KEKE-3310 file (N, C-alpha, C; in steps of 0.2 Angstrom, whole numbers, plus 5000, padded with zeros to 4 digits):
npx = (4769:4773:4775:4786:4795:4797:4803:4815:4820:4823:4833:4843:4845:4850:4863:4868:4870:4880:4895:4907:4904:4902:4914:4917:4908:4910:4923:4931:4928:4935:4948:4950:4950:4961:4972:4970:4973:4986:4994:4991:4997:4999:5008:5023:5038:5055:5062:5073:5089:5104:5120:5131:5144:5154:5161:5165:5166:5163:5152:5145:5142:5134:5123:5119:5116:5104:5094:5093:5090:5077:5068:5061:5069:5080:5097:5104:5117:5134:5142:5157:5158:5149:5145:5143:5131:5121:5120:5113:5101:5096:5095:5085:5088:5089:5078:5081:5094:5107:5118:5131:5140:5157:5167:5156:5156:5165:5158:5147:5153:5158:5146:5140:5130:5127:5130:5119:5113:5098:5093:5079:5069:5057:5049:5040:5028:5021:5028:5040:5036:5032:5044:5053:5047:5048:5062:5066:5060:5068:5081:5078:5075:5087:5095:5089:5092:5106:5107:5101:5109:5121:5116:5114:5127:5132:5125:5126:5118:5108:5097:5084:5080:5064:5054:5042:5033:5025:5011:5006:4991:4984:4968:4956:4964:4977:4990:4992:4990:4988:4981:4970:4963:4961:4955:4942:4936:4936:4925:4914:4918:4917:4904:4899:4904:4900:4885:4881:4887:4883:4869:4866:4872:4864:4851:4853:4858:4846:4840:4848:4847:4834:4825:4819:4807:4799:4797:4790:4777:4771:4760:4767:4769:4777:4783:4784:4793:4804:4807:4810:4821:4830:4832:4839:4853:4854:4854:4866:4875:4873:4879:4892:4895:4896:4907:4917:4918:4922:4935:4941:4941:4945:4957:4965:4964:4957:4949:4932:4922:4909:4891:4886:4874:4870:4879:4876:4863:4866:4873:4863:4856:4865:4866:4854:4856:4867:4861:4850:4857:4863:4851:4847:4858:4856:4845:4850:4858:4862:4870:4880:4893:4892:4885:4895:4905:4899:4896:4909:4911:4903:4908:4921:4922:4915:4923:4935:4931:4926:4933:4940:4954:4960:4960:4946:4946:4958:4955:4951:4939:4928:4927:4925:4913:4906:4907:4897:4886:4889:4886:4894:4903:4897:4894:4907:4911:4902:4905:4919:4917:4909:4918:4931:4928:4917:4905:4887:4870:4866:4877:4879:4867:4864:4872:4867:4854:4856:4861:4851:4841:4847:4848:4834:4830:4837:4834:4820:4819:4826:4818:4806:4810:4814:4801:4795:4802:4799:4786)
npy = (4944:4934:4941:4949:4939:4934:4945:4945:4932:4935:4945:4937:4928:4937:4940:4927:4926:4934:4930:4936:4944:4937:4933:4945:4947:4937:4933:4945:4951:4943:4944:4957:4957:4949:4957:4968:4962:4957:4966:4979:4984:4991:4989:4993:4987:4981:4993:4999:5003:5014:5014:5025:5025:5034:5034:5021:5013:5002:5006:5014:5004:4995:5003:5004:4991:4989:4995:4986:4974:4976:4973:4981:4989:4986:4982:4990:4995:4999:5013:5023:5037:5053:5058:5047:5043:5051:5046:5034:5038:5047:5039:5030:5018:5017:5021:5027:5034:5032:5041:5041:5051:5057:5054:5049:5039:5044:5056:5050:5044:5055:5061:5070:5077:5065:5064:5059:5057:5056:5053:5054:5048:5058:5057:5046:5048:5042:5030:5036:5044:5034:5027:5036:5038:5026:5025:5036:5031:5020:5026:5033:5023:5017:5027:5028:5015:5016:5026:5020:5009:5016:5023:5011:5007:5018:5018:5017:5015:5006:5012:5013:5019:5026:5017:5016:5004:5001:4991:4987:4983:4977:4978:4969:4969:4962:4959:4970:4970:4976:4970:4964:4975:4981:4971:4967:4980:4979:4972:4982:4990:4981:4978:4990:4994:4983:4982:4995:4999:4989:4989:5002:5001:4990:4995:5006:4999:4993:5005:5008:4997:4998:4991:4995:5003:4994:4986:4996:4997:4985:4976:4978:4985:5000:4999:4985:4983:4990:4983:4970:4973:4976:4966:4955:4960:4962:4949:4945:4953:4948:4935:4939:4944:4932:4926:4935:4934:4920:4920:4930:4924:4911:4911:4923:4923:4932:4937:4933:4938:4942:4941:4932:4933:4945:4953:4950:4956:4969:4972:4970:4981:4991:4989:4994:5007:5008:5001:5010:5022:5017:5015:5029:5034:5028:5035:5047:5045:5042:5033:5018:5021:5034:5031:5023:5032:5041:5034:5031:5044:5046:5036:5038:5050:5043:5033:5040:5048:5039:5033:5022:5021:5033:5040:5047:5056:5063:5072:5088:5099:5103:5093:5082:5084:5082:5069:5063:5061:5051:5035:5024:5026:5023:5009:5004:5006:4996:4984:4982:4982:4971:4961:4962:4966:4960:4965:4968:4971:4980:4989:4993:4998:5012:5015:5006:5010:5023:5019:5012:5022:5031:5022:5019:5032:5036:5026:5027:5040:5038:5028:5036:5045:5037:5031:5043:5045:5034:5036)
npz = (4913:4904:4893:4896:4899:4886:4880:4887:4884:4870:4872:4877:4866:4857:4863:4862:4849:4846:4847:4851:4861:4872:4879:4884:4893:4903:4904:4904:4917:4926:4921:4924:4938:4940:4935:4943:4956:4955:4948:4952:4965:4980:4991:4999:4997:4997:4993:4981:4985:4987:4994:5002:5011:5019:5031:5035:5046:5060:5067:5057:5048:5055:5057:5043:5041:5048:5041:5030:5036:5039:5029:5021:5013:4999:4994:4982:4977:4982:4984:4981:4983:4984:4971:4963:4968:4962:4949:4950:4955:4946:4934:4938:4944:4958:4972:4983:4993:5005:5014:5023:5033:5035:5050:5057:5067:5077:5080:5087:5098:5104:5108:5100:5087:5074:5057:5044:5029:5019:5003:4993:4980:4973:4962:4962:4972:4982:4986:4990:5001:5010:5011:5016:5028:5034:5034:5043:5055:5057:5059:5071:5080:5080:5086:5098:5103:5105:5114:5126:5128:5132:5144:5151:5154:5161:5172:5189:5200:5197:5192:5179:5163:5159:5149:5135:5128:5114:5109:5095:5086:5071:5065:5055:5043:5046:5040:5032:5018:5002:4993:4999:5001:4988:4979:4983:4979:4966:4962:4963:4952:4941:4941:4938:4926:4917:4919:4916:4904:4895:4896:4890:4878:4872:4871:4862:4851:4847:4842:4831:4823:4819:4825:4836:4834:4829:4840:4847:4841:4843:4854:4866:4882:4888:4901:4902:4891:4896:4908:4903:4895:4905:4915:4910:4910:4923:4928:4922:4929:4942:4940:4937:4949:4957:4950:4953:4967:4968:4963:4971:4984:4983:4974:4977:4991:4999:5013:5017:5028:5031:5028:5014:5007:5011:5004:4991:4991:4993:4982:4972:4975:4971:4958:4953:4952:4942:4931:4929:4925:4914:4906:4905:4898:4886:4881:4878:4868:4851:4843:4845:4847:4853:4864:4871:4873:4881:4892:4897:4901:4912:4920:4924:4933:4944:4947:4951:4962:4972:4981:4978:4975:4979:4995:5002:5012:5010:4999:4993:5002:4994:4985:4993:4997:4986:4984:4991:4982:4974:4970:4971:4981:4993:4990:4990:5003:5009:5003:5007:5020:5022:5017:5024:5037:5042:5045:5048:5044:5055:5055:5042:5038:5035:5024:5015:5014:5008:4996:4991:4989:4980:4969:4967:4964:4952:4943:4942:4937:4924:4919:4917:4908:4897:4894:4890:4879:4871:4869)
capx = (4776:4774:4778:4793:4799:4799:4808:4821:4823:4825:4840:4848:4847:4855:4869:4871:4872:4886:4900:4913:4902:4902:4920:4917:4903:4912:4930:4934:4928:4940:4954:4951:4952:4968:4976:4970:4975:4993:4998:4989:4999:5001:5013:5030:5043:5061:5064:5080:5093:5111:5123:5137:5147:5160:5164:5168:5167:5158:5146:5141:5140:5129:5117:5116:5113:5097:5090:5092:5087:5070:5063:5058:5074:5085:5103:5106:5124:5138:5147:5163:5157:5142:5144:5140:5124:5117:5118:5108:5094:5094:5093:5079:5090:5088:5073:5083:5101:5109:5124:5134:5146:5164:5167:5150:5157:5168:5152:5143:5157:5158:5140:5138:5125:5130:5127:5116:5108:5094:5090:5073:5066:5051:5045:5035:5027:5019:5034:5045:5033:5032:5051:5056:5044:5052:5069:5066:5059:5074:5086:5075:5076:5094:5097:5086:5096:5113:5106:5099:5115:5125:5113:5115:5134:5134:5121:5129:5113:5102:5091:5083:5076:5057:5052:5035:5033:5019:5009:5001:4987:4980:4962:4953:4969:4983:4996:4992:4990:4984:4977:4964:4959:4959:4951:4934:4934:4935:4918:4911:4920:4915:4896:4897:4906:4896:4878:4879:4888:4879:4862:4866:4873:4859:4845:4855:4858:4839:4838:4852:4845:4828:4820:4815:4801:4795:4794:4785:4771:4768:4756:4771:4769:4784:4786:4786:4799:4810:4809:4813:4828:4835:4832:4845:4859:4854:4856:4873:4878:4873:4884:4898:4897:4898:4914:4922:4918:4925:4942:4944:4941:4949:4963:4968:4963:4954:4944:4925:4920:4902:4886:4886:4867:4870:4883:4872:4857:4868:4875:4857:4854:4870:4865:4848:4859:4870:4856:4846:4862:4864:4845:4847:4863:4853:4840:4853:4863:4859:4874:4883:4899:4890:4884:4901:4909:4895:4897:4915:4911:4900:4912:4928:4921:4913:4929:4940:4928:4922:4938:4943:4961:4962:4956:4941:4949:4963:4953:4948:4933:4923:4926:4923:4905:4903:4907:4891:4881:4892:4883:4899:4906:4893:4895:4914:4911:4898:4909:4925:4915:4907:4924:4936:4926:4912:4899:4881:4865:4867:4883:4879:4860:4863:4875:4863:4848:4858:4862:4844:4838:4850:4846:4827:4829:4840:4831:4814:4820:4828:4812:4801:4813:4813:4794:4793:4805:4796:4779)
capy = (4941:4930:4946:4951:4933:4934:4950:4942:4927:4939:4948:4932:4926:4942:4939:4921:4926:4938:4926:4940:4948:4932:4933:4952:4947:4933:4933:4951:4953:4939:4947:4964:4955:4946:4962:4972:4958:4956:4972:4985:4982:4997:4988:4996:4982:4981:4999:4999:5008:5014:5016:5028:5025:5038:5033:5015:5010:4997:5010:5015:4997:4993:5007:5002:4984:4989:4996:4980:4969:4978:4970:4987:4991:4981:4985:4990:4996:5003:5018:5026:5044:5055:5059:5041:5042:5055:5043:5029:5041:5050:5033:5027:5012:5017:5026:5030:5034:5033:5043:5041:5056:5055:5055:5047:5035:5049:5060:5046:5043:5062:5063:5075:5074:5061:5065:5054:5060:5052:5056:5050:5050:5060:5056:5042:5051:5037:5026:5041:5046:5028:5025:5041:5037:5020:5027:5040:5026:5016:5030:5035:5017:5016:5032:5026:5009:5018:5030:5015:5006:5021:5023:5005:5007:5023:5018:5014:5014:5002:5016:5012:5024:5024:5016:5014:4999:5001:4985:4989:4977:4980:4975:4968:4967:4962:4959:4976:4968:4981:4966:4963:4982:4982:4966:4968:4985:4977:4970:4988:4992:4976:4979:4997:4993:4978:4983:5002:5000:4984:4992:5008:4998:4986:4999:5010:4995:4992:5010:5008:4992:5000:4986:4999:5005:4988:4984:5001:4996:4979:4977:4978:4991:5003:4996:4978:4983:4992:4977:4964:4975:4977:4960:4951:4962:4961:4942:4944:4956:4943:4930:4942:4944:4925:4925:4939:4931:4914:4922:4933:4920:4905:4912:4928:4922:4938:4934:4935:4937:4944:4937:4932:4935:4953:4955:4950:4960:4976:4972:4971:4988:4995:4988:4998:5014:5007:5000:5016:5026:5014:5017:5036:5036:5026:5040:5053:5043:5039:5028:5014:5025:5039:5028:5021:5038:5044:5029:5033:5051:5045:5031:5041:5053:5039:5029:5044:5051:5034:5031:5016:5021:5039:5041:5053:5061:5067:5076:5095:5099:5103:5086:5077:5085:5079:5061:5060:5060:5046:5029:5019:5028:5019:5002:5002:5005:4990:4977:4981:4980:4964:4956:4962:4967:4955:4968:4966:4976:4986:4994:4995:5000:5019:5015:5002:5015:5028:5016:5010:5028:5033:5017:5020:5038:5036:5021:5030:5046:5035:5025:5041:5048:5032:5031:5048:5044:5029:5039)
capz = (4914:4898:4888:4899:4898:4879:4879:4890:4879:4864:4873:4878:4860:4854:4866:4860:4842:4846:4851:4853:4867:4878:4883:4887:4899:4909:4905:4906:4924:4929:4919:4927:4944:4940:4934:4949:4961:4955:4946:4956:4972:4984:4996:4998:4999:4994:4990:4979:4989:4986:5000:5001:5018:5019:5037:5035:5053:5062:5069:5051:5045:5059:5055:5037:5041:5051:5035:5025:5039:5040:5024:5017:5008:4996:4992:4975:4976:4987:4980:4986:4984:4983:4964:4960:4970:4958:4943:4952:4956:4939:4930:4941:4947:4965:4974:4989:4994:5012:5014:5030:5033:5038:5057:5060:5074:5081:5083:5092:5104:5108:5110:5096:5082:5069:5050:5040:5024:5015:4997:4991:4973:4974:4956:4964:4979:4987:4988:4993:5007:5014:5012:5020:5035:5037:5036:5049:5060:5058:5062:5078:5084:5081:5091:5105:5105:5107:5121:5131:5129:5136:5150:5155:5156:5165:5178:5195:5205:5195:5189:5172:5160:5158:5141:5133:5122:5111:5106:5089:5083:5066:5064:5049:5038:5050:5036:5028:5011:4998:4989:5002:5000:4981:4976:4984:4976:4959:4961:4961:4945:4936:4940:4935:4919:4914:4918:4913:4897:4891:4895:4886:4871:4870:4869:4857:4846:4844:4838:4825:4819:4817:4828:4842:4831:4828:4847:4850:4837:4846:4860:4873:4886:4889:4907:4900:4887:4900:4912:4899:4893:4911:4919:4907:4913:4931:4929:4920:4934:4947:4938:4938:4957:4958:4947:4957:4973:4968:4961:4976:4990:4982:4971:4981:4998:5002:5018:5016:5035:5032:5025:5007:5005:5012:4999:4985:4991:4992:4975:4968:4976:4967:4951:4951:4950:4936:4926:4928:4922:4907:4902:4904:4893:4880:4879:4875:4863:4845:4840:4850:4849:4857:4871:4874:4876:4887:4898:4900:4904:4918:4924:4927:4940:4949:4950:4955:4968:4976:4986:4976:4976:4983:5000:5001:5017:5007:4994:4995:5005:4989:4981:4998:4997:4979:4984:4994:4977:4970:4973:4972:4987:4998:4989:4992:5011:5010:5001:5011:5027:5023:5016:5029:5044:5044:5048:5045:5043:5060:5054:5035:5036:5032:5018:5010:5013:5003:4990:4988:4988:4974:4964:4965:4961:4946:4939:4941:4932:4918:4916:4915:4902:4892:4892:4886:4872:4867:4867)
cpx = (4778:4778:4785:4797:4801:4804:4815:4824:4826:4832:4845:4850:4851:4862:4872:4873:4878:4892:4906:4911:4902:4908:4920:4913:4906:4919:4933:4934:4934:4947:4956:4953:4959:4973:4976:4974:4983:4997:4997:4991:5002:5006:5020:5035:5049:5062:5072:5084:5101:5114:5130:5140:5154:5164:5168:5169:5162:5152:5142:5138:5134:5122:5114:5113:5106:5092:5088:5089:5079:5065:5060:5063:5079:5091:5104:5113:5127:5142:5152:5162:5150:5140:5141:5133:5119:5115:5113:5101:5092:5092:5087:5081:5089:5082:5075:5091:5102:5116:5126:5140:5152:5163:5160:5151:5160:5163:5148:5147:5158:5152:5137:5133:5129:5127:5125:5112:5104:5091:5085:5071:5059:5046:5039:5033:5025:5024:5039:5042:5034:5040:5054:5054:5048:5059:5070:5065:5065:5080:5084:5076:5083:5097:5095:5090:5103:5112:5105:5105:5120:5123:5114:5122:5136:5130:5124:5124:5107:5096:5090:5079:5069:5056:5045:5036:5026:5017:5004:4998:4983:4974:4960:4958:4976:4990:4997:4993:4986:4979:4970:4960:4957:4954:4944:4932:4932:4928:4913:4912:4917:4907:4895:4898:4901:4888:4877:4881:4884:4871:4861:4867:4867:4853:4847:4856:4851:4838:4842:4850:4838:4822:4816:4808:4796:4792:4789:4778:4768:4764:4760:4770:4776:4787:4788:4793:4805:4812:4812:4820:4833:4836:4838:4852:4859:4856:4863:4877:4879:4878:4891:4900:4899:4905:4919:4923:4923:4933:4945:4945:4946:4956:4967:4968:4961:4949:4937:4922:4913:4898:4886:4879:4867:4873:4879:4866:4860:4871:4869:4855:4858:4868:4858:4851:4863:4866:4852:4851:4862:4857:4845:4852:4860:4848:4843:4858:4860:4863:4877:4890:4898:4889:4890:4905:4905:4896:4903:4915:4908:4904:4918:4927:4919:4919:4934:4937:4925:4927:4941:4951:4963:4958:4952:4944:4954:4961:4951:4941:4927:4922:4924:4915:4902:4903:4901:4885:4884:4890:4889:4903:4903:4894:4902:4914:4907:4902:4915:4923:4913:4913:4928:4934:4921:4906:4893:4876:4865:4872:4882:4872:4860:4867:4870:4857:4850:4859:4856:4841:4841:4848:4839:4826:4831:4836:4824:4814:4822:4822:4807:4804:4812:4806:4792:4796:4802:4789:4780)
cpy = (4937:4935:4948:4945:4932:4939:4948:4937:4930:4942:4943:4929:4930:4941:4932:4921:4931:4935:4930:4944:4943:4932:4940:4951:4943:4932:4939:4953:4949:4942:4953:4962:4953:4952:4967:4969:4958:4962:4978:4984:4989:4996:4990:4991:4983:4987:4999:5005:5008:5017:5019:5029:5028:5037:5027:5012:5005:5000:5011:5009:4994:4997:5005:4995:4984:4991:4990:4974:4970:4975:4975:4989:4985:4985:4984:4991:5000:5007:5021:5034:5047:5057:5053:5040:5045:5050:5037:5032:5044:5044:5029:5020:5011:5022:5029:5029:5035:5035:5045:5046:5054:5058:5053:5043:5040:5054:5056:5046:5050:5064:5069:5072:5071:5063:5059:5057:5055:5056:5051:5053:5052:5060:5051:5044:5046:5033:5030:5043:5040:5026:5030:5040:5031:5021:5031:5035:5022:5020:5032:5029:5015:5021:5030:5020:5011:5022:5025:5011:5010:5022:5017:5005:5012:5023:5014:5012:5009:5006:5015:5017:5021:5023:5014:5010:4998:4993:4986:4982:4980:4975:4974:4966:4967:4962:4965:4975:4973:4977:4965:4970:4983:4977:4966:4974:4984:4975:4976:4990:4987:4977:4985:4996:4989:4980:4990:5002:4995:4986:4997:5005:4994:4990:5003:5005:4993:4999:5010:5003:4993:4995:4990:5001:4999:4985:4989:4999:4990:4981:4978:4985:4994:5000:4989:4978:4985:4986:4971:4966:4975:4971:4956:4953:4962:4954:4941:4947:4951:4937:4932:4942:4937:4924:4928:4936:4924:4915:4925:4929:4914:4906:4917:4927:4928:4935:4937:4933:4939:4939:4938:4934:4942:4956:4955:4955:4967:4977:4973:4979:4993:4995:4992:5005:5013:5005:5006:5021:5024:5016:5024:5037:5034:5031:5046:5052:5040:5033:5024:5018:5031:5037:5026:5027:5041:5040:5030:5039:5050:5040:5034:5045:5048:5035:5034:5047:5045:5032:5024:5015:5027:5040:5048:5058:5065:5072:5083:5094:5099:5096:5081:5078:5082:5072:5059:5059:5055:5039:5024:5020:5023:5011:5000:5001:4998:4984:4976:4980:4973:4959:4956:4963:4962:4958:4966:4972:4982:4991:4997:4998:5007:5019:5011:5007:5020:5025:5014:5016:5031:5029:5018:5026:5038:5032:5024:5036:5043:5032:5030:5044:5043:5031:5037:5048:5039:5032:5044)
cpz = (4908:4893:4890:4898:4890:4877:4882:4886:4873:4866:4874:4871:4856:4856:4863:4853:4841:4850:4854:4860:4873:4882:4887:4894:4905:4909:4907:4913:4928:4927:4923:4935:4945:4940:4941:4955:4961:4953:4950:4964:4975:4989:4994:5001:4994:4990:4988:4982:4988:4992:4999:5009:5018:5026:5037:5041:5055:5064:5063:5048:5049:5058:5048:5037:5044:5045:5031:5029:5041:5035:5020:5012:5006:4994:4985:4973:4981:4983:4984:4987:4982:4975:4961:4962:4965:4952:4944:4952:4950:4934:4932:4944:4954:4966:4980:4990:5002:5011:5021:5030:5036:5045:5060:5067:5079:5084:5088:5098:5108:5110:5106:5090:5076:5062:5046:5035:5020:5009:4994:4984:4974:4968:4958:4972:4984:4990:4992:5000:5012:5016:5016:5027:5038:5039:5042:5055:5062:5062:5070:5082:5085:5086:5098:5108:5108:5114:5127:5133:5134:5143:5154:5157:5161:5172:5184:5200:5203:5193:5181:5169:5159:5150:5140:5127:5119:5108:5101:5086:5077:5065:5057:5043:5041:5046:5032:5021:5007:4994:4992:5002:4993:4978:4977:4980:4968:4957:4959:4954:4940:4935:4937:4928:4915:4913:4915:4906:4893:4891:4890:4878:4868:4867:4863:4850:4843:4840:4831:4820:4816:4820:4834:4840:4830:4835:4849:4847:4840:4852:4867:4876:4887:4895:4906:4896:4891:4905:4909:4896:4899:4914:4916:4910:4920:4932:4927:4926:4940:4946:4939:4945:4959:4956:4951:4964:4973:4967:4967:4982:4989:4979:4975:4988:5002:5007:5017:5023:5036:5028:5017:5004:5006:5006:4992:4985:4990:4985:4970:4969:4972:4960:4948:4949:4943:4930:4924:4924:4914:4903:4901:4898:4886:4877:4876:4870:4857:4842:4846:4852:4854:4864:4874:4877:4881:4893:4901:4904:4911:4923:4928:4933:4945:4952:4954:4962:4973:4981:4985:4977:4980:4989:5000:5006:5015:5001:4997:4997:5000:4986:4987:4998:4991:4980:4987:4989:4972:4973:4975:4978:4993:4997:4991:5000:5013:5009:5005:5018:5028:5022:5022:5036:5047:5047:5045:5044:5049:5059:5047:5033:5032:5025:5013:5009:5008:4996:4987:4986:4981:4968:4962:4961:4953:4941:4937:4936:4925:4915:4913:4908:4896:4889:4888:4879:4868:4865:4862)
residu = (MET:ARG:THR:ILE:GLY:ARG:ILE:ILE:SER:LYS:GLU:PHE:LEU:GLN:LEU:LYS:ARG:ASP:PRO:LYS:LEU:LEU:PRO:VAL:LEU:PHE:VAL:ALA:PRO:VAL:LEU:GLN:LEU:LEU:LEU:MET:GLY:TYR:ALA:ALA:ASN:LEU:ASP:VAL:ARG:ASP:ILE:PRO:THR:VAL:VAL:CYS:ASP:LEU:ASP:GLY:THR:SER:ALA:SER:ARG:GLY:LEU:VAL:ALA:GLU:PHE:PHE:ASN:SER:GLY:THR:PHE:SER:LEU:LYS:ALA:ARG:VAL:PRO:ASP:THR:ARG:ALA:VAL:ASP:ARG:TYR:LEU:ASP:ASP:GLY:GLU:ALA:SER:MET:ALA:ILE:ILE:VAL:GLY:ARG:GLY:PHE:ALA:ASP:SER:LEU:ALA:ALA:GLY:GLU:PRO:ALA:ARG:VAL:GLN:LEU:LEU:VAL:ASP:GLY:SER:GLU:SER:GLN:SER:ALA:THR:ILE:GLY:ALA:SER:TYR:ALA:SER:MET:ILE:LEU:SER:ARG:HIS:ALA:GLN:LYS:ILE:MET:LEU:GLU:ARG:LEU:GLY:ARG:LEU:ASP:PRO:PHE:GLY:ILE:ARG:PRO:VAL:ARG:VAL:LYS:PRO:GLU:VAL:ARG:VAL:TRP:TYR:ASN:PRO:GLU:LEU:LYS:SER:ARG:ASN:PHE:MET:VAL:PRO:GLY:VAL:LEU:GLY:LEU:VAL:LEU:MET:VAL:MET:THR:MET:MET:LEU:THR:ALA:MET:ALA:VAL:VAL:ARG:GLU:LYS:GLU:ALA:GLY:THR:MET:GLU:GLN:LEU:ILE:VAL:THR:PRO:ILE:ARG:PRO:LEU:GLU:LEU:ILE:THR:GLY:LYS:LEU:LEU:PRO:PHE:LEU:ILE:ILE:GLY:THR:ILE:ASP:VAL:CYS:LEU:VAL:LEU:ALA:VAL:ALA:THR:PHE:LEU:PHE:ARG:VAL:PRO:LEU:ARG:GLY:SER:VAL:LEU:LEU:LEU:PHE:GLY:MET:SER:LEU:ALA:PHE:MET:LEU:THR:THR:LEU:GLY:LEU:GLY:LEU:PHE:ILE:SER:THR:ILE:SER:ARG:THR:GLN:GLN:GLN:ALA:MET:MET:THR:THR:VAL:PHE:PHE:MET:MET:PRO:MET:MET:LEU:LEU:SER:GLY:PHE:VAL:PHE:PRO:ILE:GLU:ASN:MET:PRO:LYS:LEU:PHE:GLN:ALA:ILE:THR:PHE:VAL:VAL:PRO:MET:ARG:TYR:PHE:PHE:VAL:ILE:ILE:ARG:GLY:ILE:PHE:LEU:LYS:GLY:VAL:GLY:ILE:PRO:GLU:LEU:TRP:ASP:GLN:GLY:LEU:ALA:LEU:LEU:ALA:PHE:GLY:ALA:ALA:VAL:LEU:ALA:LEU:SER:VAL:LEU:ARG:PHE:ARG:LYS:LYS:VAL:GLY)
# end
């Protein structure tokens, strides 16, 4: 342990002598969290909408008012004809257009289909899909409202139509804030980037400086060298977990309903994988530039296939199968379960076991390759 302690002290001294690296270790995770929390917002609100009301009656104005009273749409402009609508959509000034055709009120009075056209900018597919869905719901609700009013006026015997009133309750994230979904996921990204890249860079830096050979000829055993190299970054990763937790709970008010100790334990299990991958990258890289590019090569598939942004259920079957060998997939289920659902070991034991198995396997293979390289 004394030998390992000396190696750990050496690693921290090297970090201290590089003042540019300290902000990367402790300021960059906070900046990433701030950017994700504020900029990466998937909530669809205030969709800019242009209105072309060719009917100009109280019935058409009432329909249009329901759109803007919902809080989902914001009025960008009112135009007199359909040709002006194209300009707003082409320039990107509006994402949706509502066109109420002539004779809208007359068609309603006659019991005939009333014409309403919705034009949606599909260049932003997510906003377009959600906006079109909300608009269809508003139109359906408006049509149902008119039908019920007419049935009420024409009902001489007190017969009322059967209505089903759904009571929707959203669990775990009642306000449907994407921030509560995104911010916990940043913890996984921070741990992956910091521990994997720093481990790979630190070992390769020893090779470039020629000090790795000096360490090899000393009485230090390979296992002691590996442990002393990895433990400092495990400590740094733990500190980053504390920073992310503080910013997420106190600044962004993301609820932390589960056990903090369980979160730290699962984070350590995840860091076994990232530290092992960093050690593996160091064995196949000769320069720090190669290590950095190889790290990016490993990180991108893990980010895309982990379910951080894109739901795994929407991926093709082949890629859904590939996600089972991505450790970050399991870690995201764990941290979102602890943050939002407040679940514990009975619900997360299988995810944690998979994470621990991956971490142990990757770290063991990387250690064996590193020992062979050292030998």
